[in-house]
N, C-alpha and C positions, 0 to 999 in steps of 0.2 A: 705887599711884602709877605713872602711867606714866614711862617713861624720859624722854620729851620733858620732863615737869614737872620732873624733877630738873636737867636741862640749861638750861631756858629759863623766863623769867618772862614772862608774858602778861597784858596789862591794856588795857582800852579807856577808862581814866580818863585824857583828854588832860592834865590840869594835872600830875598825878604822872608820867605818861610825859615830858612837857615837861621837867619838873624832873631826872628821870633822865637824859635825853638830854643836858641842859644841863650836868649834872655830868659828863659823860663816859661814862656806861655805854654798853655795846655794843648798839647797836640792830642787830638782824639781818633783820628782815622787818616789814612791816605787812600782816596778814590781813584780809580783807574777810570779815565775817560776815552772817548773815541781817539783813534789815533795814536794810542800808547801814552797819552799825556797823564801825568799824575797830578792830582789835585789834593793838597794838604788842608786838613779841616782842624781848626783850632776853636776852643770856647772863646766866644767873643766876650770882652769885657773892655773897660775903660782904657786900662793900661796897654792892652793890644792895640786899641785904636791910635792912642797916643803914639806909641812905638812905630806903628805902621807909617803914620803921617811923618814922623821925624826921619824914618829911614828913606822915605820917597821923596820928602821935600825939605827936610832940616838942614841945618847949617853942619858941614862935616867935622866941626869941632865941638858939637854938642857932647856932653859927657855920657848921655844915654845912648849914643852910638857906639860907644867904646865897648868891646867885649874882648876879653882874654883871648889871645890866640888858641890856647890849648882848649878852652871851652868851645869857642867856635868851631874848631876843627873836630872836636868829638861830636857836636851836633851834626855837623855835615856828614861825618861817617854814619851816624845812626839814620839819617834821613836816606843816605844812599842805599844803606842795608835794608830799610823799609820798601824802597823801590824795587830793588832787586829781588825781594821776598813776595813782588807782586802785591804791595799794599798792606800785607799781612792779615787782611780779612778779620781782625779782632778789634775791639775797643780795649784802649787802655787808658 
């Protein structure tokens, strides 16, 4: 495993990344891959791993999966803005 893989979680699944971002997980970059695919890069921690597993495989009524619509929508707008700006090329 690369050192990078221990520190960062990378994924191009927009719905998952939107959920993680709306839950307050730390997004550090948006990378451009071949074919125009965007990959979101988050700081990896135990909470992120837990939320990812719940999002992908959890019970739909799990309280951790509940996000206020306004928060979710704002996260979606911001991620789409990062994509439109071609990744933003800066760390934040």
